[in-house]
BASE-33217 format. One line per 2 residues: their letters; for each residue x, y, z of C-alpha. Coordinates in nm, 2 decimals, padded with zeros to 4 digits, always signed. Example, Ala and Ser with C-alpha at 12.3 -4.5 7.8 and 13.67 -1.06 7.14 Angstrom:
<zavos>
as) +01.23/-00.45/+00.78; +01.37/-00.11/+00.71;
</zavos>
This chain:
<zavos>
mi) +00.06/-02.40/-00.45; +00.30/-02.24/-00.22;
sn) +00.47/-02.41/+00.11; +00.38/-02.30/+00.45;
ar) +00.68/-02.23/+00.55; +00.81/-02.04/+00.30;
yw) +00.46/-01.83/+00.31; +00.48/-01.73/+00.68;
fl) +00.84/-01.63/+00.61; +00.72/-01.38/+00.35;
ia) +00.45/-01.24/+00.54; +00.72/-01.24/+00.85;
lv) +00.91/-01.04/+00.59; +00.64/-00.81/+00.50;
at) +00.56/-00.75/+00.83; +00.90/-00.61/+00.92;
vy) +00.92/-00.37/+00.66; +00.60/-00.26/+00.78;
ia) +00.72/-00.20/+01.13; +01.05/-00.05/+01.04;
gl) +00.78/+00.22/+00.85; +00.61/+00.29/+01.22;
fv) +00.90/+00.52/+01.34; +01.01/+00.74/+01.04;
tl) +00.90/+01.08/+01.08; +00.57/+01.19/+00.99;
fe) +00.54/+01.35/+00.57; +00.36/+01.68/+00.49;
nd) +00.11/+01.71/+00.45; -00.20/+01.50/+00.49;
sa) -00.01/+01.26/+00.75; +00.14/+01.54/+00.95;
qf) -00.23/+01.74/+00.92; -00.40/+01.43/+01.02;
av) -00.20/+01.33/+01.29; -00.27/+01.73/+01.45;
ma) -00.62/+01.73/+01.41; -00.63/+01.39/+01.58;
mr) -00.38/+01.51/+01.88; -00.59/+01.83/+01.91;
mv) -00.91/+01.62/+01.98; -00.72/+01.43/+02.28;
qe) -00.54/+01.78/+02.41; -00.85/+01.96/+02.41;
nd) -01.07/+01.67/+02.51; -01.32/+01.75/+02.19;
ff) -01.38/+01.43/+02.02; -01.70/+01.59/+01.84;
tl) -01.54/+01.84/+01.66; -01.32/+01.86/+01.32;
ik) -01.06/+02.15/+01.33; -00.77/+02.17/+01.05;
gt) -00.56/+02.46/+01.15; -00.83/+02.71/+01.31;
ee) -01.09/+02.63/+01.06; -01.37/+02.43/+01.07;
yl) -01.30/+02.10/+00.89; -01.60/+01.97/+00.67;
dk) -01.43/+01.68/+00.43; -01.37/+01.35/+00.54;
ph) -01.56/+01.17/+00.83; -01.42/+01.14/+01.21;
mh) -01.31/+00.77/+01.22; -00.95/+00.78/+01.10;
yw) -00.91/+01.08/+01.34; -01.11/+00.92/+01.63;
la) -00.89/+00.59/+01.55; -00.58/+00.80/+01.59;
al) -00.71/+00.94/+01.90; -00.76/+00.64/+02.07;
sy) -00.41/+00.56/+01.95; -00.25/+00.85/+02.17;
ki) -00.51/+00.77/+02.46; -00.31/+00.41/+02.47;
fg) +00.00/+00.48/+02.36; +00.07/+00.87/+02.41;
ih) +00.10/+01.13/+02.14; +00.36/+00.97/+01.88;
dw) +00.40/+00.95/+01.52; +00.39/+00.56/+01.56;
ay) +00.12/+00.57/+01.80; -00.04/+00.81/+01.52;
ri) +00.04/+00.50/+01.24; -00.08/+00.20/+01.47;
pg) -00.45/+00.22/+01.33; -00.40/+00.20/+00.93;
ll) -00.11/-00.07/+01.01; -00.39/-00.30/+01.19;
tl) -00.68/-00.23/+00.93; -00.43/-00.27/+00.64;
fl) -00.32/-00.63/+00.76; -00.76/-00.68/+00.84;
gg) -00.74/-00.55/+00.46; -00.51/-00.84/+00.41;
fs) -00.68/-01.12/+00.61; -01.00/-01.03/+00.40;
cy) -00.85/-01.05/+00.08; -00.75/-01.38/+00.17;
gl) -01.12/-01.49/+00.31; -01.30/-01.32/+00.03;
gk) -01.03/-01.50/-00.24; -01.08/-01.87/-00.03;
ll) -01.45/-01.76/-00.07; -01.45/-01.70/-00.43;
yn) -01.18/-01.94/-00.55; -01.02/-02.16/-00.28;
rd) -00.74/-02.14/+00.01; -00.44/-02.07/-00.22;
vg) -00.61/-01.79/-00.38; -00.65/-01.66/-00.09;
ri) -00.34/-01.66/+00.08; -00.16/-01.52/-00.26;
aa) -00.43/-01.26/-00.25; -00.31/-01.14/+00.12;
lv) +00.04/-01.15/-00.07; -00.03/-00.96/-00.35;
fl) -00.24/-00.69/-00.15; +00.01/-00.63/+00.12;
ta) +00.30/-00.61/-00.13; +00.16/-00.39/-00.39;
qt) +00.32/-00.04/-00.38; +00.06/+00.18/-00.30;
iv) -00.07/-00.01/+00.01; +00.27/-00.03/+00.14;
ls) +00.26/+00.33/+00.09; +00.01/+00.40/+00.25;
gi) +00.15/+00.21/+00.57; +00.42/+00.52/+00.65;
dv) +00.21/+00.82/+00.46; -00.11/+00.73/+00.66;
rt) -00.39/+00.92/+00.59; -00.76/+00.78/+00.57;
da) -00.73/+00.57/+00.25; -00.54/+00.26/+00.51;
vl) -00.80/+00.29/+00.71; -01.08/+00.31/+00.48;
tg) -00.93/+00.00/+00.22; -00.91/-00.23/+00.52;
ft) -01.27/-00.16/+00.64; -01.39/-00.19/+00.31;
if) -01.24/-00.53/+00.16; -01.37/-00.66/+00.50;
ai) -01.71/-00.53/+00.48; -01.71/-00.66/+00.09;
wq) -01.58/-01.03/+00.22; -01.84/-01.04/+00.48;
la) -02.17/-00.93/+00.28; -02.02/-01.17/-00.01;
ly) -02.01/-01.44/+00.27; -02.37/-01.38/+00.33;
ve) -02.48/-01.43/+00.00; -02.31/-01.72/-00.04;
kn) -02.46/-01.87/+00.31; -02.70/-01.67/+00.44;
sl) -02.53/-01.61/+00.75; -02.69/-01.38/+01.00;
tn) -02.34/-01.29/+01.13; -02.20/-01.24/+00.84;
il) -02.48/-00.99/+00.71; -02.44/-00.84/+01.04;
lg) -02.03/-00.81/+01.06; -02.08/-00.71/+00.67;
al) -02.29/-00.39/+00.77; -02.04/-00.29/+01.08;
ga) -01.81/-00.30/+00.81; -01.97/-00.07/+00.54;
gl) -02.05/+00.15/+00.89; -01.67/+00.17/+00.98;
af) -01.54/+00.27/+00.66; -01.83/+00.54/+00.56;
st) -01.78/+00.70/+00.87; -01.43/+00.73/+00.75;
kg) -01.45/+00.86/+00.39; -01.84/+00.87/+00.33;
qi) -02.02/+00.78/+00.00; -01.75/+00.60/-00.17;
al) -01.74/+00.35/+00.03; -02.04/+00.27/-00.01;
vv) -02.06/+00.28/-00.39; -01.73/+00.04/-00.41;
ig) -01.89/-00.20/-00.14; -02.25/-00.20/-00.33;
ma) -02.11/-00.24/-00.68; -01.87/-00.51/-00.62;
ig) -02.15/-00.72/-00.42; -02.38/-00.62/-00.67;
ch) -02.17/-00.75/-00.91; -02.17/-01.08/-00.74;
la) -02.57/-01.06/-00.73; -02.62/-01.00/-01.04;
yt) -02.37/-01.31/-01.16; -02.51/-01.56/-00.95;
rk) -02.85/-01.46/-00.94; -02.92/-01.51/-00.58;
wn) -03.10/-01.17/-00.52; -03.37/-01.35/-00.29;
rl) -03.05/-01.25/-00.04; -03.21/-00.90/-00.09;
fs) -03.57/-01.01/+00.05; -03.52/-01.13/+00.40;
wk) -03.59/-00.99/+00.76; -03.21/-01.00/+00.85;
ll) -03.18/-00.70/+00.57; -03.35/-00.51/+00.80;
la) -03.14/-00.63/+01.07; -02.80/-00.52/+00.88;
ll) -02.95/-00.18/+00.83; -03.01/-00.11/+01.19;
vf) -02.65/-00.21/+01.25; -02.53/+00.01/+01.00;
gl) -02.73/+00.33/+01.12; -02.59/+00.20/+01.47;
ti) -02.25/+00.25/+01.36; -02.29/+00.56/+01.15;
ap) -02.46/+00.73/+01.45; -02.17/+00.87/+01.62;
ml) -02.04/+01.02/+01.31; -02.35/+01.18/+01.27;
ya) -02.44/+01.29/+01.58; -02.07/+01.45/+01.58;
yy) -02.16/+01.70/+01.25; -02.48/+01.78/+01.38;
lq) -02.34/+01.92/+01.69; -02.03/+02.12/+01.49;
fd) -02.25/+02.17/+01.20; -02.63/+02.19/+01.22;
lh) -02.67/+02.35/+01.53; -02.46/+02.61/+01.41;
pe) -02.58/+02.75/+01.09; -02.39/+03.07/+01.11;
kv) -02.00/+02.91/+01.06; -01.91/+02.97/+00.72;
vr) -01.73/+02.65/+00.55; -01.61/+02.71/+00.17;
gr) -01.76/+03.05/+00.17; -02.10/+02.92/+00.24;
dh) -02.29/+02.95/+00.57; -02.57/+02.69/+00.68;
rs) -02.41/+02.36/+00.63; -02.58/+02.10/+00.72;
gi) -02.26/+01.86/+00.83; -02.56/+01.55/+00.84;
lf) -02.65/+01.68/+00.43; -02.33/+01.70/+00.36;
il) -02.17/+01.33/+00.46; -02.53/+01.14/+00.32;
we) -02.54/+01.36/-00.04; -02.32/+01.62/-00.09;
qs) -01.95/+01.50/-00.07; -01.94/+01.27/-00.35;
fe) -02.07/+01.49/-00.58; -01.83/+01.77/-00.42;
rm) -01.55/+01.51/-00.55; -01.70/+01.44/-00.89;
sg) -01.75/+01.83/-00.97; -01.49/+01.95/-00.79;
eg) -01.71/+02.26/-00.67; -01.57/+02.27/-00.30;
vg) -01.24/+02.12/-00.28; -01.14/+02.23/-00.68;
kn) -01.03/+02.03/-00.95; -00.71/+01.92/-00.99;
ss) -00.72/+01.69/-01.33; -01.00/+01.64/-01.56;
df) -00.74/+01.33/-01.74; -00.99/+01.08/-01.77;
ff) -00.71/+00.83/-01.81; -00.50/+00.96/-01.49;
ff) -00.58/+00.63/-01.29; -00.47/+00.43/-01.62;
ht) -00.16/+00.58/-01.62; -00.14/+00.60/-01.22;
fl) -00.19/+00.24/-01.21; +00.10/+00.12/-01.34;
wv) +00.31/+00.25/-01.06; +00.07/+00.18/-00.76;
fl) +00.02/-00.20/-00.81; +00.39/-00.29/-00.86;
pw) +00.54/-00.50/-00.88; +00.23/-00.68/-01.00;
tv) +00.11/-00.43/-01.25; +00.15/-00.63/-01.51;
va) +00.02/-00.99/-01.35; -00.27/-00.80/-01.31;
li) -00.33/-00.62/-01.67; -00.29/-00.96/-01.81;
ay) -00.54/-01.11/-01.59; -00.76/-00.83/-01.67;
wt) -00.79/-00.90/-02.04; -00.78/-01.26/-01.99;
rv) -01.09/-01.26/-01.77; -01.25/-01.02/-01.95;
kq) -01.21/-01.27/-02.27; -01.36/-01.54/-02.07;
fw) -01.69/-01.37/-01.97; -01.73/-01.24/-02.36;
km) -01.69/-01.58/-02.47; -01.93/-01.73/-02.19;
kf) -02.15/-01.43/-02.26; -02.18/-01.37/-01.90;
ay) -02.33/-01.73/-01.80; -02.31/-01.86/-01.47;
kp) -02.03/-02.09/-01.41; -01.96/-02.18/-01.05;
rf) -01.61/-02.22/-01.13; -01.63/-01.80/-01.22;
ef) -01.69/-01.52/-01.03; -01.78/-01.16/-01.18;
lt) -01.71/-00.98/-00.83; -01.39/-00.85/-00.89;
lg) -01.38/-00.77/-01.23; -01.72/-00.59/-01.24;
gi) -01.62/-00.42/-00.93; -01.30/-00.31/-01.08;
ti) -01.42/-00.19/-01.44; -01.76/+00.01/-01.35;
lf) -01.60/+00.19/-01.00; -01.23/+00.25/-01.24;
fl) -01.51/+00.46/-01.45; -01.66/+00.64/-01.16;
is) -01.37/+00.76/-01.02; -01.23/+00.83/-01.39;
la) -01.47/+01.12/-01.43; -01.39/+01.26/-01.08;
qf) -01.24/+01.66/-01.17; -01.05/+01.60/-00.86;
kl) -00.79/+01.32/-00.87; -00.49/+01.19/-00.61;
ph) -00.32/+00.88/-00.71; -00.42/+00.74/-00.34;
yi) -00.80/+00.74/-00.41; -00.71/+00.40/-00.63;
ni) -00.63/+00.21/-00.30; -00.94/+00.14/-00.24;
li) -01.00/-00.12/-00.56; -00.67/-00.29/-00.50;
pl) -00.80/-00.58/-00.26; -01.00/-00.65/-00.56;
ya) -00.73/-00.66/-00.79; -00.53/-00.82/-00.53;
il) -00.78/-01.12/-00.58; -00.80/-01.10/-00.92;
sa) -00.41/-01.16/-01.00; -00.44/-01.40/-00.76;
sf) -00.67/-01.60/-00.93; -00.50/-01.59/-01.27;
ly) -00.19/-01.70/-01.13; -00.35/-01.99/-00.99;
el) -00.53/-02.05/-01.34; -00.19/-02.06/-01.48;
yq) -00.08/-02.27/-01.28; -00.35/-02.52/-01.28;
ak) -00.34/-02.54/-01.66; +00.02/-02.56/-01.66;
ka) +00.07/-02.32/-01.91; +00.43/-02.28/-01.96;
rv) +00.45/-02.03/-02.26; +00.23/-01.76/-02.03;
ik) +00.43/-01.82/-01.76; +00.74/-01.80/-01.87;
vi) +00.66/-01.47/-02.02; +00.53/-01.33/-01.64;
lg) +00.86/-01.50/-01.50; +01.05/-01.28/-01.78;
iq) +00.90/-00.98/-01.72; +00.91/-01.02/-01.34;
yf) +01.28/-01.07/-01.35; +01.28/-00.74/-01.50;
il) +01.11/-00.55/-01.26; +01.33/-00.69/-01.04;
sl) +01.61/-00.56/-01.20; +01.49/-00.20/-01.21;
vf) +01.45/-00.23/-00.88; +01.80/-00.33/-00.79;
it) +01.92/-00.08/-00.99; +01.67/+00.19/-00.78;
tv) +01.76/+00.09/-00.47; +02.15/+00.09/-00.54;
lm) +02.12/+00.45/-00.65; +01.96/+00.52/-00.35;
vf) +02.21/+00.39/-00.12; +02.52/+00.43/-00.29;
yv) +02.42/+00.77/-00.48; +02.14/+00.98/-00.33;
fk) +02.19/+00.90/+00.00; +02.52/+00.71/+00.09;
fe) +02.55/+00.44/+00.34; +02.75/+00.56/+00.63;
kl) +02.75/+00.27/+00.88; +02.87/-00.05/+00.84;
hc) +02.60/-00.29/+00.94; +02.34/-00.11/+00.67;
yi) +02.59/-00.25/+00.37; +02.59/-00.57/+00.57;
lf) +02.23/-00.58/+00.60; +02.19/-00.44/+00.24;
va) +02.42/-00.75/+00.07; +02.24/-01.04/+00.30;
ll) +01.94/-00.92/+00.14; +02.08/-00.88/-00.22;
gv) +02.21/-01.24/-00.09; +01.87/-01.39/-00.04;
it) +01.69/-01.29/-00.35; +01.99/-01.41/-00.54;
ff) +01.96/-01.73/-00.41; +01.60/-01.79/-00.51;
cl) +01.63/-01.60/-00.85; +01.88/-01.88/-00.95;
kr) +01.72/-02.16/-00.70; +01.56/-02.40/-00.94;
ea) +01.19/-02.45/-00.86; +00.84/-02.47/-01.03;
yy) +00.84/-02.11/-01.23; +00.49/-02.02/-01.10;
lr) +00.64/-02.02/-00.76; +00.93/-01.83/-00.89;
ii) +00.70/-01.54/-00.99; +00.53/-01.48/-00.61;
tl) +00.88/-01.52/-00.41; +01.07/-01.26/-00.66;
sv) +00.79/-01.01/-00.68; +00.75/-01.02/-00.30;
ys) +01.12/-00.99/-00.31; +01.10/-00.69/-00.55;
sl) +00.85/-00.53/-00.31; +01.06/-00.60/+00.02;
ll) +01.36/-00.51/-00.16; +01.22/-00.13/-00.26;
na) +01.01/-00.09/+00.05; +01.29/-00.22/+00.29;
vl) +01.53/+00.05/+00.16; +01.28/+00.33/+00.13;
nm) +01.14/+00.27/+00.51; +01.48/+00.22/+00.68;
hf) +01.73/+00.44/+00.44; +01.60/+00.69/+00.19;
yp) +01.29/+00.80/+00.41; +01.47/+00.86/+00.72;
nl) +01.75/+01.05/+00.52; +01.46/+01.20/+00.30;
le) +01.30/+01.38/+00.63; +01.62/+01.58/+00.72;
yq) +01.51/+01.79/+00.44; +01.13/+01.83/+00.59;
ag) +01.17/+02.15/+00.77; +00.89/+02.15/+01.03;
st) +01.03/+01.81/+01.19; +01.40/+01.90/+01.15;
ma) +01.33/+02.22/+01.33; +01.13/+02.03/+01.64;
qk) +01.46/+01.83/+01.69; +01.61/+02.16/+01.74;
vk) +01.38/+02.34/+01.93; +01.38/+02.03/+02.20;
ve) +01.78/+02.07/+02.20; +01.75/+02.43/+02.26;
qi) +01.48/+02.39/+02.53; +01.32/+02.63/+02.36;
pv) +00.94/+02.70/+02.47; +00.70/+02.59/+02.24;
dq) +00.38/+02.83/+02.34; +00.64/+03.10/+02.25;
iy) +00.69/+03.01/+01.89; +00.46/+03.24/+01.69;
ki) +00.43/+03.22/+01.22; +00.32/+03.55/+01.08;
sk) +00.15/+03.40/+00.80; -00.17/+03.14/+00.78;
rh) +00.11/+02.90/+00.60; +00.02/+02.53/+00.73;
tw) +00.31/+02.42/+01.00; +00.17/+02.07/+01.09;
al) +00.50/+01.84/+01.12; +00.65/+02.14/+01.35;
df) +00.33/+02.17/+01.56; +00.29/+01.74/+01.60;
yn) +00.65/+01.71/+01.71; +00.59/+02.03/+01.93;
qh) +00.32/+01.90/+02.03; +00.18/+02.25/+02.04;
pl) +00.03/+02.40/+01.75; +00.23/+02.75/+01.69;
ql) +00.03/+03.01/+01.71; -00.07/+03.29/+01.44;
ld) +00.03/+03.70/+01.52; -00.02/+03.95/+01.25;
le) +00.32/+04.17/+01.14; +00.25/+04.46/+01.34;
dl) +00.16/+04.24/+01.67; +00.56/+04.19/+01.66;
en) +00.58/+04.52/+01.89; +00.66/+04.53/+02.22;
rp) +00.71/+04.13/+02.20; +01.06/+04.09/+02.31;
gi) +01.21/+03.75/+02.32; +00.92/+03.56/+02.12;
wv) +01.01/+03.28/+01.83; +00.91/+03.34/+01.50;
ya) +00.89/+03.07/+01.30; +00.97/+03.24/+00.90;
td) +01.04/+03.18/+00.56; +01.33/+03.37/+00.39;
ge) +01.07/+03.63/+00.24; +00.90/+03.67/+00.60;
le) +01.25/+03.77/+00.76; +01.29/+04.04/+00.46;
qm) +00.98/+04.17/+00.55; +01.00/+04.20/+00.90;
hs) +01.33/+04.33/+00.87; +01.21/+04.60/+00.61;
eg) +00.94/+04.70/+00.89; +01.24/+04.78/+01.15;
yh) +01.24/+04.47/+01.35; +01.58/+04.28/+01.50;
wh) +01.63/+03.94/+01.69; +01.92/+03.81/+01.81;
nq) +01.91/+03.45/+01.80; +01.82/+03.25/+01.48;
it) +01.83/+02.91/+01.36; +01.80/+02.79/+01.01;
vd) +01.73/+02.46/+00.85; +01.67/+02.30/+00.49;
qf) +01.35/+02.30/+00.32; +01.20/+02.05/+00.09;
ri) +00.89/+01.98/-00.06; +00.94/+01.56/+00.01;
tr) +00.62/+01.45/-00.13; +00.70/+01.60/-00.45;
lq) +01.07/+01.45/-00.53; +01.27/+01.62/-00.87;
lk) +01.55/+01.51/-01.01; +01.78/+01.75/-00.94;
fl) +01.69/+01.72/-00.55; +01.80/+01.38/-00.61;
np) +02.10/+01.47/-00.74; +02.37/+01.55/-00.44;
st) +02.59/+01.78/-00.68; +02.22/+01.97/-00.77;
ra) +02.02/+01.93/-00.44; +02.12/+02.23/-00.30;
kk) +02.02/+02.46/-00.60; +01.65/+02.29/-00.52;
ln) +01.62/+02.38/-00.14; +01.49/+02.65/+00.05;
km) +01.52/+02.84/+00.41; +01.32/+02.79/+00.73;
hl) +01.40/+03.00/+01.02; +01.34/+03.05/+01.33;
vq) +01.43/+03.37/+01.50; +01.42/+03.53/+01.88;
md) +01.29/+03.89/+01.85; +01.48/+04.16/+02.00;
</zavos>
């Protein structure tokens, strides 16, 4: 369906884009926050306690932080070291998409599924703005792949690897991992009627492996919370960490209790999906609808050339997460591997059936998406943040030249769909990772101020803040979390530095405090972009200021 040479060339380009994203400054809030939490583990040599700033952290379990801390131990405390575990697990996810696609269909579907997964916009973004979902997604699809292999081949090795993957995924974000794995494999069992796989001594061994895998996480929760009922977390004492992760966590997310409610919109993930799966969104929607119609006509009768794992898993799980009262776009990442395999199987089906009219329509849509990406990237590099160096123009024009060559090249339509869709993702994310984000992050005050601190050789242990406002980026790049001082404690502390907003400086001045050195940088919440910020002529109006002052 696609030659080895082209396939591995595309994979190499995809990997290059991901690697370029390794070296971009960490984003606030979540990436920088999680990086600081893992940094504290290493600096204090305490790997059992989860602390967010100065507060006990009872939300996501330990695996993501442990992996980041391990990377710090090996490579040192760097932003790229923090991202390495997430990048590796994303590529594990891509390989697992290949394996599961090959199992359910054939090798060609598996190869395309891996490409679709690794070029879906939310997955590429999760490789640079690394949160727990990157690690969760990789381990989850690995577990589904191995457990599906067990169902088909009754192999002890596969069920044990599946249990290991499920344990690692559960230790990364809790019950959602088991729900996704369970629903996907449950749909596969229901369709293939291989329920006898559940009645085997191998399942008992798998449960043992799963228990051993999650034991370190449970023990850490026991040490931090169960042994200390006096600790107050979100207004409650006597919190059991083990009970929380085994039972309470997902219910809190579904109801909004504890973490709060941010969206009761049932259709939140429906319109979110339109951008998170770009450039494959339309392919996925047509694939889903086509597969639903096929199963409806078949009345869900079992036929060996069909599978229900992806369609059933997507349908049930999409409905469940849509009921949650707390929603964020990256919560859908865990379903992207299933969408990737479903989309790849649909493209292969078009190729096999030679449905020329449908293929032409989809190709036209992908050309349209590529044109939108082209316009967006041109605006980024010639208007929003202009190129300043000649080699940037040369690289950009070269990439456009390669894409234009494949646009004009006469070859099978299905091959054009795959190639141009991948190039759409590559063009957009190459510009984002290598140009847009580095320029955008100059307006993230914490990381910018950390550079000033280093240049001015300011002692990081002499920098304080006077509010509980989090300062994750400054904390990470200083490799020393800011200490909190009450305003009245500034008395008789000459020489210390205070990191403050405009309002806090006014408050300090009104209380009679004075300073003799002041460093000021721009501040913008870079994860909440606005058109007036992107417009260079109105950008200054959207900027705030952060200050570092040395007290008299």
